[in-house]
N, C-alpha and C positions, 0 to 999 in steps of 0.2 A: 810522356810515357817512356820508360827506359827500355833498353834492349831486352832485358830479362823478362819483363812483363809482356812485351810484344811476342817474344819467342814462346812463352807459356800459352798465350792466347792461340797462336798458330798451332801448337801441338794439340791443344784441346779440340780445336776445330778439325784437325786432321783425324784424331782418334774418334770423334763423335759421328763419323759417317756411317750410315747404315747400309748403303747400296754400293757394291763394287762396280767399277766401270773399267773400260780399257784405258789404263793410265798412260800407256805409251801414246795413244791417240790424243789424250788430253795434254800431255807434255808437248807434243808437236803443235797443237793448237796454240798453246801459250808461246812457243818459240816463234810461230808465224805471226802472232800478235805483236811480239816484241819487234820483229823485223818491220812490220807495217808501221808501228809506232815510230821507230827510228827513221824510216823513210819519210813519213809525214813531217817529222821535225826538220828534216833536211829540206824538204820541198816547200812546206807551208809555214814553217816557223815553229819554234819551241812552244810558244804560248798556245798556239792552235792545237798542236799534237798533245800536249799535256792536258788540255781541256777535253779534247775528243775522247781520249782513252781513259779518262778518270771516271770512277764511280761518283755518283752524286755527292756522297759523303767522304770522298777520298781525303787523305791527309799526306802532306809532304813535309819533311824536315829539312830546312835550309838555314844558311847563315849561322847565327849564334844559337843553334838549337831551337830556332823558331819553328813552330808548327803552323802551317798554312792549311786551313780546314775548308773543305768543300770545293767542288768543281769550279765555281765562279771565282772563289778566292785564289785558287791556283792559277787561273788564267790571268787575273789581275796582277798577281805576283810576277809572273813571267813577262807580262806586258810592260811592267814598270821597272823590273830589276834585272832583266836579261838583255844584253845587247843583241839587237836583231841581226847584226853582222857576224856574230859568233856562231860557230859550228859545234854541234854536239853529236857525238857518235858513241855507240855502245854495242857490246856483244855479250849475251849471256854465256857464262861458262858452265852454268848448271841450271836445270829446270826441275823443280820438284812439284808433285801434285798429290792431293789427298786421295784416299781410296775411293771416295764417292765422286771424284772428278769435278768438284765445284770450287775448290780453293787450291791455289798454287803459289809458287814463289820462284823468283829467279835471282841470281846474282852474277856479277861479272865485272868487266872493266869498262870504264868510259873515258872518253877524251873530249876535252873542251878546248877549242882552238879559236883564237882571235888574232887579227892583224891590227897592231896599234897604229897610231897616227904617223909614226916614223917608218912604217912598213915592216917592222919586226913582227915575226909570228910568235905568239905566246901560247904555249900548249900546257894545259894542266891535265893530269891523269888521276884517276881514282877508282874506287870500287863502288858499285851500286847494289842495292837490294830492293826488290819490288815484290809486293804481295798482290796476287791476282784473285779475283772472285768472278765466277761464271754466273751471269744473269741472263735469262732468256736466250741461252745459247751464244752469248757474247761475253768475252773476257774483258773486264775493266779492272784497272788497278785500284786498290784501296789504301795502299801505303807505298811511298817511294822515298 
C-alpha cells in the first residue's frame, strides 16, 4: 500500500465520524500509550512491546518495503530480525485524532542504538509514523 492510499484511508476514516468527543483527552491517551509502548520496549524488549500494543490485524513496513501482517507475524519478525541488545527509543512530535476519538496517528523521531562487538556505539535515527485505533477503550496500533 503506498503512502497516498494510506493517507486517503485515514482521511476518510477521520471524516466519517458521527460523534464528537474530547479530542484533547484522546490525544493525551494516545501520547500516554506511546510512552508506555516505548517503556515496555526498553524494559521487556522490542518484540514483546510491538506484540502487546498491536491490533490483531496490525501491519508494519520494514526492510525492503516488506509488509509484516498480524500481531503474531510482527512478534516473529522482531524475535528473528531485531538484536535484543539494541535499544529503541522514540518521541512523538505530533498526535492527531479523529473527531469521534476512535482513530489517531502520531509521528516523530526515533533512535536505534546498538554496541557492536568492538564496543563502538552505532546510532541510527529516523522518523516514525503510527496509526492508532481505539477498541474497547484501549489504543492499539494498526500501522507502523
